[in-house]
Structure formats: structure tokens, C-alpha cells
N, C-alpha and C positions, 0 to 999 in steps of 0.2 A: 504493501501499498503506500508507504516510503518512499517507496522507485519509484511508483507510478506520479506521485505527486509533484518527485523533481523533474520528472518526465517533460511534466506537464507547464513547468514553471518556467524550466529549459525552450520548452516551444512559444510560449505567451510572451518570453520575456521581452524579446527584441521590436516586438507590437505593443506594450506597455510603454517600452522609453519614447516610440516614437509618437504614443499620445501624448506622455508628457512633455515631451520637446514641443510638439504642437502648441497645447493647452496652455504650457509657459510664454509661448514668443506671442500667441494668439493674445492671451493676456498682456503683456508686457507694450505691444505693439501692436492695440485690433485693427489702426487705422492704414495699414501698412501691410503686415505679415497676412491675416486672415482675411484675406480677398481672393477673387478667382481669377486676376488677371498673376498675380503673387503665385499661385497655383500652380498655372499654368506656367509660372518661370522655372517652377520648384521640381517639375516635371521635364522640363527640356533639360535642365542642370544635370537633372539624376540619371538620363538616360547615356550620356556618354562613361561617368563614374558606374553606370549600373551594367551595361555592358561590358569594359575592363574586370569587371568583380564577377560576370558570371566563369569568364576564363579561371581568374581566380580564383575562384572557391575549388576549383578543380586541383590547383595546384598544393592548396593550404592543406586539401583533405589528406593529400598524399605526402604529405609533412614536409613540402616544400617554402619556398619562398619565390618572388621574381620580383627583383626592386628594378626593375628595365621598364616598367608597365609607361609612365608618363614619359618617357623618352623614347616609347615604340608610339606612342601616340600624335608626339609631334613628328617623327618621322612619314607616319600614316598621312598625316595632315599637309605636310610639305611633297609629300610623293603624291596625292591625290590634284594638288593642286600645279604641279610643273606636267603635270601630263597631261592633264584638262589644257592647260594652256600652250603643249605643243601641238594639241588639237586631234588628242584620244578621245574617244567617245566617254561618255560619261560611266557607262557599265564597268568599259576597260579599265577606265583610271582607275576606280574605286577596288575591282579586282587585284590590280596592279599595285596597290597600294597596302591590300590584306597579306599578296605577294609576298612582297618588304616586311611585312611582320613574322610570315610564316619563316622565311629564313632565318630570324632573330632566334625564333622560339627552336630551329630545327641545332642551330647553335648552342643554343644553352643544354637539351638536350642533350647533345654530343659531348657536351665539356662534362656534363655531370654523369654521363653513365659511361661513356668509354675513356676520359681522362682521368676520371675519379674528384674532379672539386665537388664543393659544394655550389649549392643554388646561393649560397649568399654568397658567396667572392664571385662565382661565375657574374649574377646579374650585377652585384654593385661593379662590375668593371666595364658592364655592358651603360650600366645607368650612363655612365661617361660616355664611354664610345659613339653610344648609340647617339643620343641628343648631339656628339660634333659631328656625325656621319649627316644630322638631319641640317645644324649649321650650314655645314660644307655643302650639299645638295642643293639651299638656298642660298648659297654666297650672301650669307649672313645679314638675310635681310627676308621680310614677307615676299611671297609670292603671289603675285596679281593671278587669276583664274577668270576666263569668262564665264557670266553668266549660265547655268545648267538647272535640269531640277535636282541636283543631288544639293543648292543652296535652300530646298523647300523642303529636306527632310526634317530638321529643326526647325521651323520657323511657324509663327503661330497663324492656324488657318484664316485663309479666308471666309467670306462669308458662304461664297458658292461654294465651300466644302465644310461646312461646319459639321454635315452630316456624319462624319468621319469620326469627330468627338477626339479624339488624338493627334496632331499632326503624323506622319508615316514613320520617325524614327521612333514616336514612344513604341510604334507597333511592329518594329524592327526588333527593338528589345524583347517586347512580350514574346512574338514569336519564338524568339533565338533562347528567352527562359524557360518558354513551356520545352523547347527540343532537349535541352541541357537538363533540367528538372527528369524529363522522361530515361534519358540517359543515366544518369544518375540509382533511379533508382530501381529502371527494367533489363538494361542492357548488361551482360555480362562485364564487359570493360570497365562499367561505372563501379559493379563489382568491384573489379581489381584494382580500382584506385582506392576505392577504403580498406581493402588488406593492406596494399604497398603503405598508405599512411598508415594503421594500425600497427604491423609487425611483419618490416621487408623479409625477413628472415624467414618466417612463417610462410609467409607466401610465396618467396620461391619453391622452399621444399615444397608445398604444394600444386607446383607445375606452373606458377605465374609467372611470365616473362616478363622481370624486371624492366629488363633495358625498352621493351620496346611498348610497356605500359608508360615510360617516365617521356621517352619521346614523346610519344601521344600528347599528354600531358601537360608538354611546355609549349607545343604546336599550336595546341589548342587554345594555353593561355595569352599566348602572344598571337597567337590568331585573331580573338577577343579584342586584344587591345589596340591591335590594328583597325579592326571594325569599328572600335570605341572612338579611333582617329578620324576617320571617315565621316562620322556623326559629326565629331568637333570641329570639322572643315567646313561642315554644311553651318554651323553655330558661328560659328568665325567668319565664314564665305573666304579666308583667303588660306595659305598654307603657312602657318607660323612655326618658326622651330624653337621658340622661345615659348609655345602651349605646353601645358602638361606640368610644370614642375611642380614636384611636388604631388603630384595627383596619387603617387605610389602609395604613398601614406593614408590619402581617405578611399582608396580602393582596397591595403590588406583591411583596416581600420574596417570599412562596411564589410566585409567579411566577415572577420572576427567578431563584430557587435551581434552578426548575423548567428553567432553559434556554433561556429566554426574554431579547432582548437590548433595552435598554433603548432602543438605536438604528433598533430594526424592526425587522421583518424574520425575525423567529426565534420559536421559541415551539410550545407543544404542551400538550393541558388531562392529558395522563397526567403529565406532566411539572410542571404546577402542582402537582394532584391530593398528588402525593410533598411537593412545598415546602410546601404545607398541611399536612400532616403533619409535617413534621420543625420547623416554626415550632411545632405544637400540644404535640408532644415537648419541645421545648427549653421553652417555655412551664410545661409538666405537671413535667416533670424539674425546673428553677428552683425550682419550689413546693416540689415535696419536698425538694429542700436546703435548703427555708425561706431562700432569697435575699429580700430586699426587694422592693419594687417597683419601686424606682431601680436596682436590678441588673441586673434582666430589662429593663428597656428601655435599659440599655447594651447588655447581651448581643442584645437584638435588631438593635439600631443597628450593632453590632460584624457579625454576620450579612449586613445590607443591603451594610455596604463592603464584606464578605469577595467576599458574589455579585458585584458590579457590575464589584470588580477581576479576579476569574474571567474573566467576560466578556471585559471591557476585552482582557488580555492573549489570552486565546481567538481574538479578533478579529483582533489585530495579527498572529496565528502562520499567520492562515487568511489573511491579505494576502501 
């Protein structure tokens, strides 16, 4: 009975956290935070962090970490804008940007599985290297691209398209979330991800290919980050090599707040999406409170530490 109650609290905890954040900022800034227009802004901002968090969920469940997410987002926005400026059709430009992200994921997976490097060291190195690549590709300036339908993925809906309820970018996030949740819950590979994160040695003894599983995990993680970069391009309408700075913290925090454990073996797509909403609401609320950027960064860091402490105490309680 006690275990059932703890499981219920664990699953509902992120929802209670989201409600608490919304109620707090709604009470403090009712005229600016608790409005339909601001809700739309929050959803648009959540689409980018939430999409990257989908891939990060798999990485953290497997017991890994990826610090290069923000840099991959920047590389993706620059790649999208550059290809569009060179006359590529929008679908090809978006796929080219995602392919660039997949190459980063392939490199991470290879270094982790073949070279024996830890995910932290590998992705920390790529955090700087990929950012530098984005700046070099953009000649250290924003890349202006022609207007295409990609620019409308994360913009407010015009009156003739209100029937869609949400901009296309939000629907892309929801569809991807359903697919990723189905993979985790029903696909054999999803079970392998949990098994690797719970106990890699046991998973190996059970016949699970650790190399293939981890390669797939980091390919997926960077691919989702690159997809988030395409959405970020739509939000910015330019390729900005400096965008996404510090986004890896928001993405990791979203996944951990959503119930994933940095020790591996636990996590869910729904929890990560709720965590992404919490991070976006906190950032939006701090802006409405006119907090300076340095104060918002302190708040973000405090949220991460609190989430990790809660996970640590919870795991001690289980053991």
C-alpha cells in the first residue's frame, strides 16, 4: 500500500509542480501572466525545449547525459537557414539540418561505445565544438533566409486557420511525443533502453546489444535536438549560431523534473513534457516579474538542484 502511494505521488508530482508554478505567477502577475495570449507564447516556447526533451528522455533513462543539445539546436538553425538561402526547398533544408544533428549523435554514440569515453566528457567537448561549427558555418553572424512555410511552424495562427487550435510546431511536438511514448512503452527497443539504464551488466548478460542500443539512443537524442532547432529557426526566422545557449540545462531539468532519474532506469515522455512546461512557465513568469537574466539563471540552477535532491531522497526511500 505504501509503495502504491509513493508511485502515485511520483507520477502526480510534476503535475502538482506545474499547477503550483501557474498559480504562483498568476497570483503575482494576473494581468500579464494569466492571459490567453501569454498561454500561446508559453506553448510556442515549450515546443522547442519539449522536442529536445523527447530525445533527452531516452538518453537519461539509459543512464547517459548529453550536454551538446543547445549547440546542436544552434547548428540546426544555421544549417536550415543556410540551405534555404542556397535555394534548397524547405523539406530538404529541414531534413539536411536533422541529418547534421544525426551525425553529431553518431559521433557521440561511437565515442561512448567504441572509444570508451563517458557521455559527460564526450558531450562536454561537443558542447564547444558544435557551437564553434555553427559559428563557422554562419561566418559568426546571423544567416538570413527567404520566407517559406517553415517560418510559420511556430507563429501565431491567422484568423483563417484558428480551426487548427495550435500552430503546426505544437502539433509536431505532440505527434512526436506520442510516437516516442509508444516506443518506450511498447517497443522491444524501448524495453532495452530501460534495461541498459537500470543495470548495463545485467542487460548485456540478457543478450541485449549495448553498442546498438546506445548508438540508437544518441542518434535519437541529437536528432530530436536538431528537430527542435528547425522549430527554433521558425520561431526566430533566422539562423542564429548563438541561440540555444544554456538550453541544455533547461532540457535536462525538464526531464529530471518530469520524474527521470540521473542514475538511469526511470523516466517518461509525459513527465518530460510537463517538466518542459514547468521550465517555460518559470522563465516566462520571471520575465513578467522583470527579473534580470542572472536571477533567472539562478532560479534555473536552483530548480535543477531541487529536482536532483528530490530524486535522491526518493531513491533512498525505495531502497
